[in-house]
Structure formats: C-alpha cells, structure tokens
C-alpha positions in Angstrom: 0.2 0.0 0.1 2.8 2.2 0.8 4.1 1.9 -2.5 0.9 2.7 -4.5 0.7 5.8 -2.3 4.2 6.7 -3.5 3.3 6.1 -6.8 0.0 8.2 -6.6 2.2 11.1 -5.4 4.7 10.8 -8.0 1.9 10.7 -10.6 -0.2 13.9 -8.9 3.3 16.0 -9.2 3.4 14.9 -12.4 0.2 16.2 -13.0 0.9 19.2 -11.6 4.2 20.2 -13.3 2.3 19.6 -16.6 -0.4 21.8 -15.7 1.5 24.6 -14.2 3.4 24.4 -17.3 0.7 24.1 -19.8 -0.7 27.3 -17.8 1.9 29.3 -19.8 2.2 27.9 -22.7 -1.7 26.1 -23.7 -3.6 28.0 -26.3 -6.3 30.1 -25.4 -9.9 29.3 -25.0 -10.7 31.9 -28.5 -8.6 28.5 -30.6 -12.3 26.8 -29.7 -13.6 29.1 -32.7 -11.4 27.7 -35.1 -12.3 24.7 -37.1 -9.5 22.5 -38.5 -9.7 22.1 -42.7 -6.7 19.9 -42.5 -3.8 18.9 -41.0 -2.6 16.2 -43.6 -1.8 13.7 -40.8 -4.0 11.1 -41.2 -3.2 10.3 -44.8 0.0 7.9 -46.2 2.8 9.5 -47.7 2.6 10.0 -50.8 -1.1 9.8 -51.2 -2.8 12.2 -53.9 -4.8 14.7 -52.3 -7.6 14.5 -55.0 -10.7 13.1 -53.9 -9.1 12.4 -49.9 -12.0 13.9 -47.3 -12.9 17.1 -48.9 -10.5 17.9 -51.4 -10.3 17.8 -55.4 -6.6 19.1 -57.0 -6.9 19.7 -61.0 -3.4 19.7 -61.0 -1.7 18.8 -64.3 1.6 16.5 -64.4 0.6 16.0 -61.0 0.0 16.7 -58.1 -1.0 17.7 -54.9 0.4 14.8 -52.6 1.0 14.1 -48.6 5.1 14.9 -47.9 7.4 14.7 -44.8 8.0 18.0 -43.3 11.8 18.7 -45.2 12.1 20.7 -41.7 12.3 17.6 -39.7 10.4 14.9 -37.7 7.4 12.9 -38.4 5.2 15.9 -39.2 3.3 15.6 -42.5 2.0 18.0 -45.0 1.2 18.7 -48.5 3.5 19.5 -51.2 2.2 20.8 -54.7 4.3 20.4 -57.2 2.0 20.0 -60.6 1.2 23.0 -62.6 -1.2 24.6 -64.1 -4.1 23.8 -61.8 -5.7 24.3 -58.7 -6.2 22.0 -55.4 -9.3 22.8 -53.2 -11.2 22.0 -49.8 -14.8 22.4 -49.7 -17.1 21.4 -46.9 -20.5 22.9 -45.9 -19.6 24.1 -42.2 -16.4 26.0 -43.0 -17.4 29.1 -45.0 -17.5 32.6 -43.9 -21.7 33.6 -44.3 -22.3 36.6 -46.2 -22.3 39.9 -44.1 -20.0 38.4 -41.5 -16.1 38.2 -40.6 -14.0 34.7 -40.9 -9.8 34.2 -40.0 -8.0 31.6 -42.3 -5.1 30.4 -40.5 -2.6 28.5 -42.5 1.5 27.6 -42.4 3.3 27.3 -45.7 7.1 27.1 -47.2 8.4 26.9 -50.3 11.7 26.0 -52.0 14.2 28.3 -53.4 14.8 29.2 -57.7 16.4 28.5 -59.8 16.4 24.7 -58.9 12.6 24.9 -58.2 10.6 27.5 -59.3 7.4 29.0 -57.0 4.5 30.5 -59.0 1.6 30.0 -56.6 -1.8 31.4 -55.8 -4.1 31.0 -52.8 -6.6 32.4 -50.7 -10.8 31.8 -50.3 -13.0 32.3 -53.3 -17.4 32.2 -53.5 -17.3 29.6 -56.2 -18.0 25.7 -55.4 -14.7 23.8 -55.7 -16.9 21.2 -58.2 -16.7 24.1 -60.9 -14.0 24.5 -60.4 -12.7 28.2 -59.7 -10.0 30.0 -60.8 -7.7 32.9 -59.8 -9.4 35.6 -61.1 -12.4 34.4 -58.9 -10.4 35.0 -55.5 -11.7 37.3 -52.6 -8.7 36.8 -50.3 -6.3 36.4 -53.0 -2.1 35.7 -52.0 0.8 34.9 -54.8 4.1 33.4 -53.6 6.7 34.3 -56.0 10.2 33.0 -56.6 11.8 32.6 -59.9 14.6 34.7 -61.7 12.2 36.9 -64.2 10.5 38.2 -61.6 11.2 39.9 -57.7 12.6 36.4 -55.9 11.1 35.4 -52.6 7.7 38.0 -53.0 4.5 37.5 -50.7 2.2 39.4 -52.8 -1.6 40.1 -52.3 -3.8 40.7 -55.3 -6.6 43.8 -54.6 -7.8 44.3 -57.8 -9.4 41.6 -60.9 -7.0 43.3 -63.6 -3.2 43.3 -64.7 -0.1 44.3 -62.8 0.7 46.9 -61.8 -2.9 47.9 -60.7 -3.8 44.3 -59.7 -0.8 43.7 -57.3 0.2 45.7 -54.6 3.2 44.4 -52.6 3.4 44.6 -48.9 5.6 47.3 -47.6 8.6 44.5 -46.9 12.2 44.0 -48.5 12.6 40.7 -49.4 10.0 39.5 -46.9 9.7 35.5 -47.9 13.2 33.4 -47.2 12.8 30.2 -49.0 13.0 26.4 -46.9 11.3 28.5 -44.2 7.9 28.1 -42.5 5.3 31.1 -42.5 2.2 31.5 -40.7 -0.6 33.4 -42.3 -3.6 34.8 -40.8 -6.2 36.4 -43.2 -9.2 38.2 -41.3 -11.6 38.3 -43.4 -14.6 41.0 -43.7 -17.4 39.7 -46.2 -19.8 42.6 -45.3 -17.0 45.5 -46.3 -15.1 42.6 -49.4 -11.8 43.5 -47.5 -9.3 41.6 -45.4 -6.4 42.7 -43.3 -3.1 40.2 -43.1 -0.6 39.2 -40.4 2.4 36.9 -40.8 4.9 35.5 -38.5 8.2 33.4 -39.4 11.5 33.3 -40.4 13.3 36.7 -39.4 9.6 37.7 -38.7 9.6 36.8 -35.5 6.4 38.6 -34.1 3.0 38.5 -35.4 2.8 41.5 -37.9 0.3 43.1 -39.4 1.1 44.0 -43.3 0.0 47.5 -45.1 -0.3 48.1 -48.4 2.4 49.8 -50.0 0.9 52.0 -51.8 -1.3 54.0 -49.2 -0.2 52.2 -46.0 -3.7 51.0 -45.4 -4.2 48.1 -43.4 -7.2 47.0 -45.4 -7.2 44.6 -48.4 -9.9 44.8 -51.0 -10.7 41.4 -52.0 -9.8 40.5 -55.6 -13.3 40.1 -55.9 -16.2 41.8 -54.5 -19.3 39.3 -53.5 -22.5 38.9 -52.5 -22.1 35.3 -51.8 -20.6 32.7 -48.9 -16.9 32.3 -49.5 -16.7 28.9 -49.3 -13.6 27.0 -50.9 -10.5 27.3 -50.0 -7.7 26.7 -52.7 -4.2 27.0 -53.9 -3.5 27.4 -57.8 -0.5 26.7 -59.3 0.6 28.6 -62.6 2.5 27.2 -65.8 5.8 28.1 -64.2 5.2 26.3 -60.9 7.8 23.3 -60.3 7.3 23.5 -56.8 7.4 22.0 -54.1 4.9 24.1 -52.1 4.5 23.4 -48.9 1.4 23.7 -46.9 0.2 22.7 -43.8 -2.3 23.3 -40.6 -4.9 25.2 -42.3 -7.7 26.1 -40.1 -10.8 28.4 -40.4 -12.5 30.4 -37.6 -16.1 31.8 -39.1 -17.4 32.7 -35.4 -17.8 36.3 -36.7 -14.8 37.7 -34.9 -11.2 37.8 -35.1 -8.9 35.5 -33.4 -5.2 36.3 -33.8 -3.5 33.2 -32.2 -1.8 30.1 -33.7 -4.9 27.4 -33.1 -2.5 24.2 -33.4 -3.6 22.5 -30.3 -1.2 22.2 -27.4 -1.3 18.7 -25.5 -4.2 18.2 -24.1 -5.5 17.2 -20.4 -5.8 13.8 -22.3 -2.4 13.6 -22.2 -2.1 14.5 -18.4 -4.5 11.9 -17.9 -2.7 8.8 -19.4 0.8 9.9 -18.2 -0.8 9.6 -14.5 -2.4 5.6 -15.3 0.7 5.2 -17.0 2.7 5.8 -13.4 0.2 3.8 -11.5 0.1 1.3 -14.0 3.9 1.0 -14.0 4.1 0.6 -10.5 1.5 -1.8 -10.2 3.7 -4.3 -12.2 6.7 -3.6 -10.5 4.2 -4.8 -7.3 3.2 -8.1 -9.6 6.4 -8.6 -10.3 7.7 -9.4 -6.9 4.9 -11.7 -6.1 2.8 -8.5 -4.8 -0.8 -9.2 -5.1 -3.4 -6.7 -5.6 -6.7 -7.4 -3.5 -9.4 -8.4 -6.1 -12.4 -5.5 -6.3 -15.8 -7.2 -4.7 
C-alpha cells in the first residue's frame, strides 16, 4: 500500500508540473472558434490529395501529394509540385457567410529558385470546388513568387482583378520571404465590406506582424473580387511556371463572426496528462506484480 501511495504521489506531482507549464503555454480558449480543415496527418505519405476527405485537385502533371516535412520529424504536409491547376477544399460548415467576419490560418513553405520555381496563388473563394474556381475569382488572394525573371521571394496580395501593376500591391517589406522557411499566415476576411487584413510570422519576422499596402499604408486589402455570397472554398493554384514544391500545413478557419489572432494548432491536452498519470500508476502495479505482491481483487 505504501508503494501505491508513492506512485500516486509521483503521478500527481507529474500532473501538477505539466499543468503548471500548460498555464503558460496552452492555446487560449478562443482557439475553440477555429475549425480545422486539415493537418494532413491522417493520410499515407505519397497519397495524392485528390478525392481525399473534402479535397479535390486539378493540378496537371501532378500533383498535390502528402509528404514529410523537410524541417524534420514525422510531421506530414501537403506538397504541391504539379503546375497549371488548383487544389481545392470545400465542406458545408467551413465557410464565411455573407455579412460575417472569418479568419483563415495556415502555414506555408517554399523552396528556392532556380532549381525549384514557385509561382502559386492561394486564398478563399465564393465558387464551389466542383466548378472548379480560378485565380481570377478569389476574394482574399495571395501569390508567392520565386523565379528568376520576377522579384524573388515576394509575397503579394492581389487587390483588383486586373493585370499588374494595378492588380497587385506588394506589401511594404523588402524580401519578405525566405525559402525553406515555415511561415504562419492569418487573414481576417470581412465579408460585409469585402476587405481583409493580413498578418504573418516566421523566419526573421519573429513576432506576428500586420501587413499594410505599399501604395497607401492601409491595413485593409480589398478582395480581388467583391462578393455578395458566402465564401465557401479554400484553394491554392499553381501557374504554368510552378515546379515546386510548395508546402502547406495546418489549415484552420474561424467563422465565428469575430477575429482571433492566435495560433490554433492544439497544445497537449488534459487527456495526455491523464494518460501520463495512469501510466505511472500502472508501472508501479507491474513492479508489485513482478515481486509477487498481488492486488486485492475488487468486490
């Protein structure tokens, strides 16, 4: 009995220690407003994302497939190497209703030119994935460019459905992106005013930073296309110049008609703490049984 008490005390001390740490590191309750689109952990490495869960893909020559995160570990990501086509996600309760506000969160990473060319747009759109939509139909519209005959390592926000320079406003940062680096992106979509605000963090941008227009300093970016509809489909679209890979992970949407500028990727849960406690007690029970100390049966 004394050994059982010791094991319980050790287990409770472990729980208290982890719980104390979690007070400082846990994601705020606002994360409950985020709904996960995908973190790509439930697929097999090498799987084509087309027709998986709520995804469809029209990328020629290829492909958006599941890959291991090159940053290390066992984390799985979506890798877009195919060109001249899009990858789309549509699900009934993952949308921003007309008149509401919603926040899209995702992480992305690209590989440097000249060996790998990145020429890809992404965002959300009011057109069903079954259509499928095109870049010209996006509401919040981003482009990531890394090839020799264009400004390298640029992150652009398209604010009008017309050819550059009128259609693109580069954010007011020089060499904003670095290759082979993960970035977190938040875009707060106001589907009433048809504007969105953009925040980024990663690499040399160590703190969450709001981006502003380079032409007038405003944090409000008009949608590429105005809309009176619900915004229903997430998409990324590779142009004919894209060779990839472009990597995507941890896509979440908060459609609670509010803005929550937090990282919604879950922290270790209380369930993990409980499992640790059970494991400590069970280990003690196995040691007692190994020495011939039998527990009294219940009842």
